[in-house]
N, C-alpha and C positions, 0 to 999 in steps of 0.2 A: 509601526504602521505606515507612519507617515514617509518616513526614509525607506522603505523597503517598497513603498510604490511609486517616490519618486525613480529609485533603482531598475524597476520593471515597467516603462510605460507600456512593454509589449503584452504586459499581463494582466486580467483581471483577477486583484490581491483583497482579498476578504481577511476578518478573523475569525477563527473557527467557532466565536460566540456571535458573528452577526448571523442574523435571521436567514442569507443564502445557503448557511447549512445545511436547515432543514432538509432539503432534496437528497441530500447527500448521507446524513449522517444522523444521530444527537449525540451530545456530548456527555457523559456518565459521569457521575460527583458521588453515587453510593458507595463504594466501596473505599476499602486503604490499601495505598499502592504502593505505601512506603517497603515493602521487603520486596517488590518487584524495582523500585527503581535503585536501592542500592544494591540489590545484586547487578543488578546492569552498570552499575558504579564502579564496583568492585570486581566484577568474577568477564568482564566481557570485555572486548577493545574493538576501537575502531581499525580496519585495515588501512596498511598503506600508502595501498590504491583501492579505487572502485568499492564495493559493496561484498557485505559479506550477510547471508542467511541464513539461518539454521531453523528448520520447521516446527523441532520438536528440544526444547532444554529442560531436562529434569532438574537441575537444581530450581529453575522459575513453576516446572508442573508441582516441586515439593510446597511453596507456599504458596501463603493466601494473600488474594484472595480466588485462587485458580479453582475451588470447588464449588464457590458460590456462583464463580462467570459459569461452570458449565450447570451448575443446577438452574440456574434462575436464564443468563441471558441466552442459553443454547437450550434449555428445557429439558436439560438432563444427558442430552445428545452427548458425544465421545469425542473431548476435544483436547488442542495439542495446544503450548504455549510454546512459542520460540522468539528470535526478536531478529532483526535487520536493524545493521550499524554502517555506515559509510562515508563517501564523500560527494555522493550524487550530487549534480546542480541541474543536470538535462531531465526532460521527460522521459528518452529513449521509448517507450511501449505503455501502455495502458494493460490492465486486467482485470479481470472478475471472476468472481466465486459467485455461486448461486444461495449463496448464505451468507451473515453476516460475518466482515473480520472485525474481532474487537483490540485497539488500539492504545499505543500509552506510550508518551513520549518521555525518554530520563531526560533528553534536551529540548530545546527551543529547534524547530523547523518547519516546513512548509511540505504542504502534498499537493499533485495536481492531481484534480477530480474533474470527471467527466459524467456526463447521465447517460446508459445502458441505453434508455430512448432514442438517443441522440444521432445511435448507428444508424449507418442506411447502407445496407446490405453489406452488414458486420464490417462495414469501413467507416473510419470515421475523422473528420474535419480538425482538428486542434483547436479551432475556432470558436469550439462548445467547451475545452476544459478552463477551465477556475482556479485561483490558489486559493489557498487558505493555509495563514499562521497558526501555528500551535504552539502557545508557550510552555515552557519546560513543564512537566508532570500533570499534563492534560492526557485524560482519555476519553475513546470516543470508539461509538459502535457506528462501522462502516456499513450500510444497508445492502444487500445481495446485488442491488440494481446499480450501484455505484460504481465505474471506471475508475480507477488506481493505480500505483506502481510502488517505487522505492520513494522515500522521502529525498527533499533536497535541503544539503546543509545549509546553515546560517553560519559559518565560522568555520575559518580555518582546520579547526580540531574536528570538523565531522558530526554526524549525527549518530545518535541510539536510540532504537524504539525496540519494544513489545508487541510483538503479533500474535495475536488468539486466532486459532481455524477450527475446523472440524478438521479431528485426527484422519491424517491420511492426504491432506491438502498437500498440491503441490511435491508430492510425490512421483514416481514414475506412472506414465497416464496410461491406459489400457492402450493393447496394442492395435497397429491403424488397420487390420483388417477386419476389427470388431467393432469397427464405429458405423455409423450408418452415413456414408459417403454422400449420399443423395441431400440429403439438410444441409447447407451451407455453413450454420456457426461449426460444422467437425473441423474446418480447417483451423480456426481460431484454437483447438484442443488442445494445449502446449505440455500441461501436466494433469495429475490427476486434480479433477474441481476446480480448473486454471484454463479458462481462457485468456489468448493473447493476442494484442494487436501490437505488433512492431513497429518502430519506426525507420523508416527505410536505410536513415542514418544512419543505424546501430548495426555493424558489420558483426560484432561478437552475436548479437542476439539474432540474427538471421541465419547465420553459421547452424546455429543451436536448432533451427527447425522453427523460428518464428514467421511467421509472416505480416509480412509489410501489409499495413491495414490503418497504419496513421497517413493521411495526407495534412501536407502544412508544412511549415519551421519546426525543429527539432526544440521544443522550449527550452530556455536557460532561465535558471532564478539565481539573481546577481544580488550577492548581499556583501557587498565592493565595491 
């Protein structure tokens, strides 16, 4: 932690077990994630560049604790289990859903988080972003009021993480003509059940329809 903080004086860096995380989520220790971690290790890879996101991975959904999380954490609602692996080190954007995101780290990584309440007119100054270190094998429930995005790696090998969400999240969004345009939040709807604030320094995300709604530098997590 001290090395991570020394490398990143531009960030407020916390450990996920620090009390500051309580605003953003809760660490979950009640489940055995061994089967998921083994699957992620043996059956998924880190891309040669960028990140890869798979919303629904049947191999993960066939393993415990998928059913227990569906019936307990999500109260019986239909869910999907997928993964995000990659090489990211920059903020690039922030997203939120209006239900929890259940998150399991196969490798150590950093999440950049901000509270929904910090938005003004559905824009956010990155001074509200906090960095949280997650050791490998950590599980957490991120609240629906937590803005987040892809993890940041802490080694040249990249990161791997399991992502659990309500089924259908991050799939094709409702057509623009069916949205209520007078609601200012409508402009952030990027995918189904996914509202996105893109950073203006991320042209690929803007080209895909993301709205530049973050102000300040495109924060980077340095690990060396």
